[in-house]
TILO-465529 format. One line per field, with one value per residue: residue number from 1; residue in three letters; chain; x, y, z of N, C-alpha, C in turn. Coordinates in steps of 0.001 Angstrom, whole numbers, plus 500000, padded with zeros to 6 digits. Layout:
<lovexs>
k [NUM; ...]
r [ala; ...]
c [A; ...]
nx [X; ...]
ny [Y; ...]
nz [Z; ...]
cax [X; ...]
cay [Y; ...]
caz [Z; ...]
cx [X; ...]
cy [Y; ...]
cz [Z; ...]
</lovexs>
This chain:
<lovexs>
k [1; 2; 3; 4; 5; 6; 7; 8; 9; 10; 11; 12; 13; 14; 15; 16; 17; 18; 19; 20; 21; 22; 23; 24; 25; 26; 27; 28; 29; 30; 31; 32; 33; 34; 35; 36; 37; 38; 39; 40; 41; 42; 43; 44; 45; 46; 47; 48; 49; 50; 51; 52; 53; 54; 55; 56; 57; 58; 59; 60; 61; 62; 63; 64; 65; 66; 67; 68; 69; 70; 71; 72; 73; 74; 75; 76; 77; 78; 79; 80; 81; 82; 83; 84; 85; 86; 87; 88; 89; 90]
r [unk; unk; unk; unk; unk; unk; unk; unk; unk; unk; unk; unk; unk; unk; unk; unk; unk; unk; unk; unk; unk; unk; unk; unk; unk; unk; unk; unk; unk; unk; unk; unk; unk; unk; unk; unk; unk; unk; unk; unk; unk; unk; unk; unk; unk; unk; unk; unk; unk; unk; unk; unk; unk; unk; unk; unk; unk; unk; unk; unk; unk; unk; unk; unk; unk; unk; unk; unk; unk; unk; unk; unk; unk; unk; unk; unk; unk; unk; unk; unk; unk; unk; unk; unk; unk; unk; unk; unk; unk; unk]
c [A; A; A; A; A; A; A; A; A; A; A; A; A; A; A; A; A; A; A; A; A; A; A; A; A; A; A; A; A; A; A; A; A; A; A; A; A; A; A; A; A; A; A; A; A; A; A; A; A; A; A; A; A; A; A; A; A; A; A; A; A; A; A; A; A; A; A; A; A; A; A; A; A; A; A; A; A; A; A; A; A; A; A; A; A; A; A; A; A; A]
nx [484385; 486151; 487807; 485862; 485646; 488698; 488492; 486513; 488259; 490398; 488721; 487775; 490386; 491342; 489436; 490178; 492636; 492268; 490546; 492544; 493998; 492462; 492359; 494800; 495184; 493247; 494755; 496948; 495777; 494950; 497375; 498211; 496548; 496837; 499944; 499474; 498314; 499504; 501647; 500066; 499587; 502107; 502756; 500966; 501563; 504274; 503261; 502084; 504026; 505722; 503829; 503397; 505747; 506057; 504251; 505426; 507994; 506580; 505380; 507066; 508555; 506488; 506106; 508798; 508592; 506026; 508229; 509458; 508201; 506811; 506197; 508602; 508803; 510149; 510240; 507899; 507770; 508918; 507152; 504821; 506130; 507021; 504295; 503706; 505203; 503683; 501325; 501835; 502690; 500519]
ny [438980; 441029; 441325; 442856; 445154; 446408; 446416; 448178; 450446; 450844; 451666; 454105; 455155; 455400; 457334; 459214; 459849; 460694; 462681; 464462; 464140; 465951; 468064; 469074; 469330; 471024; 473386; 473803; 474604; 477262; 478519; 478498; 480178; 482245; 482670; 483694; 485961; 487874; 488150; 489428; 491430; 492709; 493269; 495241; 497612; 498137; 499173; 500845; 502490; 503234; 504820; 506845; 507654; 508960; 510926; 512826; 513531; 515166; 516951; 518494; 519545; 521120; 523276; 524087; 525387; 527247; 528621; 529839; 531268; 533025; 536581; 538025; 538775; 540819; 542405; 542466; 544485; 546620; 547920; 548489; 550447; 552355; 553278; 554206; 556161; 557921; 558348; 560143; 561875; 563337]
nz [522424; 522538; 520199; 518850; 519897; 519410; 516687; 516442; 517401; 516218; 513378; 514763; 515121; 512675; 511774; 512796; 511676; 509129; 509259; 510490; 507954; 506130; 507603; 507187; 504217; 504265; 505540; 504385; 501548; 502360; 502919; 500587; 499493; 501052; 500387; 497478; 497804; 498678; 497392; 495059; 496470; 496622; 494282; 493581; 495379; 494861; 492034; 492915; 494208; 492457; 490827; 492886; 492883; 490275; 490373; 492466; 491322; 488989; 490720; 491496; 489512; 488879; 490986; 490634; 488388; 489130; 490442; 489450; 487849; 489704; 491540; 493038; 496444; 496534; 494635; 494794; 497025; 496285; 494281; 495598; 497690; 495170; 494259; 497419; 497211; 495173; 495644; 497678; 496745; 495687]
cax [484247; 487525; 487736; 485008; 486708; 489864; 487925; 485831; 489134; 490914; 487933; 488013; 491632; 491175; 488555; 490806; 493624; 491818; 490008; 493570; 494397; 491819; 492759; 496119; 494777; 492782; 495871; 497864; 495514; 494947; 498644; 498889; 495915; 497649; 500936; 499273; 497039; 500879; 502345; 499168; 499535; 503729; 503010; 499957; 502380; 505382; 502871; 501467; 505511; 506284; 502620; 503635; 507284; 506326; 503495; 506356; 508741; 505725; 504668; 508594; 508537; 505663; 506691; 509471; 507984; 505942; 508912; 510135; 507242; 506433; 506993; 509551; 508678; 511037; 510466; 506085; 507512; 509934; 506472; 504539; 506783; 506900; 502930; 502977; 505483; 503104; 500406; 502608; 503315; 500036]
cay [440559; 441799; 441824; 444531; 446924; 446526; 446950; 449578; 451216; 450618; 452493; 455633; 455758; 455665; 458101; 460465; 459944; 461083; 463814; 464888; 464388; 466880; 469149; 469450; 469797; 473000; 474322; 473967; 475410; 478470; 478988; 479116; 481130; 483457; 483443; 484361; 487273; 488381; 488160; 490400; 493128; 492968; 493883; 496331; 498570; 498549; 499615; 502211; 502954; 503532; 505904; 508015; 508992; 509747; 512243; 513675; 514347; 515870; 517971; 519337; 520365; 522089; 523791; 524726; 526849; 527631; 529435; 530896; 532593; 533762; 537599; 537796; 539484; 542040; 543294; 543570; 545664; 548062; 548288; 548808; 551713; 553345; 553432; 555351; 557689; 558286; 558844; 561290; 563643; 563912]
caz [522446; 522650; 518610; 518694; 520621; 518905; 515056; 516894; 518000; 514473; 512790; 515335; 514895; 511180; 511640; 513098; 510929; 508096; 510316; 510744; 506828; 505544; 508087; 507382; 502863; 504202; 505607; 503056; 500896; 502818; 502896; 498835; 498802; 501405; 499426; 496424; 497870; 499269; 495968; 494431; 497283; 496889; 493301; 493763; 496138; 493707; 490722; 493744; 494832; 491449; 490697; 494290; 492254; 489293; 491000; 493636; 489959; 488488; 491610; 491719; 488201; 488693; 491904; 490162; 487191; 489547; 491236; 488304; 487594; 490572; 491547; 493961; 497504; 496985; 493784; 495358; 497830; 495194; 493810; 496608; 497662; 494191; 494705; 498016; 496688; 494086; 496390; 498636; 496188; 494695]
cx [485297; 487622; 487048; 485333; 487806; 489270; 487192; 487040; 489998; 490010; 487827; 489353; 491755; 489987; 489153; 491850; 493403; 490970; 491704; 494622; 493704; 491950; 493561; 496185; 494653; 494108; 496855; 497232; 495243; 496197; 498738; 497441; 496868; 498517; 500388; 498461; 498066; 501421; 501689; 499651; 500531; 503872; 501489; 501145; 503446; 504587; 502559; 502855; 505656; 505235; 503535; 505095; 506997; 505137; 504602; 507126; 507874; 505626; 505742; 508594; 507414; 505969; 507656; 509270; 507538; 506721; 509597; 509756; 506512; 507078; 507407; 508486; 509224; 511020; 508484; 506526; 507953; 508272; 505034; 504867; 506950; 505345; 502235; 503496; 504355; 501487; 500105; 502002; 501749; 498785]
cy [441423; 442327; 442568; 445469; 446717; 446909; 447693; 450730; 451689; 451766; 454191; 456004; 456083; 456755; 459175; 460706; 460777; 462456; 464747; 465421; 465706; 467966; 470064; 470033; 470899; 473655; 474699; 474453; 477044; 478937; 479350; 480413; 482860; 483746; 484072; 485763; 488338; 488743; 489321; 491632; 493667; 493656; 494748; 497773; 498902; 499116; 501359; 502980; 503928; 505197; 506926; 508664; 509535; 511477; 513411; 514153; 515224; 517156; 518682; 519978; 521523; 523153; 524417; 525751; 527578; 528959; 529998; 531465; 533339; 534970; 537221; 538543; 540631; 542880; 543552; 544825; 546856; 548715; 548891; 550573; 552274; 553996; 554544; 556415; 558536; 559249; 559840; 562473; 563793; 564737]
cz [522875; 521134; 518535; 518678; 520136; 517878; 515417; 516702; 516801; 513917; 513230; 515029; 513660; 510755; 511970; 512361; 509563; 508270; 509713; 508742; 506079; 506188; 507646; 505700; 503102; 504416; 504903; 501646; 500747; 502590; 501129; 498720; 499430; 501130; 498534; 496424; 498358; 497958; 495383; 495215; 496956; 495589; 492780; 494525; 495248; 492524; 491572; 494178; 493683; 490807; 491654; 493196; 491528; 489749; 491446; 492000; 489640; 489676; 491702; 490638; 488225; 490015; 491531; 489453; 487865; 490421; 490376; 487732; 488065; 491132; 492648; 495226; 497039; 495639; 493957; 496017; 497367; 494885; 494456; 497463; 496605; 494206; 496035; 497717; 495591; 494701; 497302; 497859; 495541; 495958]
</lovexs>
């Protein structure tokens, strides 16, 4: 009777060990998938950072171009004053 109990205990321990190995392989696969996902996110973040940098440079160039051709506030005031003098003379 003790022999049968020990054999059953042996099978239970073998089952638990097998379950632990399966669990370990599962977590190993999950870890590999997580690392792959993190690498893809890092590559995507790098591409987006480059796009953002190019967009900021383009925006700065456009702003500089607008500032170059935008009439300054002083010339607008002088022009308004000239029209005021023309209207006063009439």
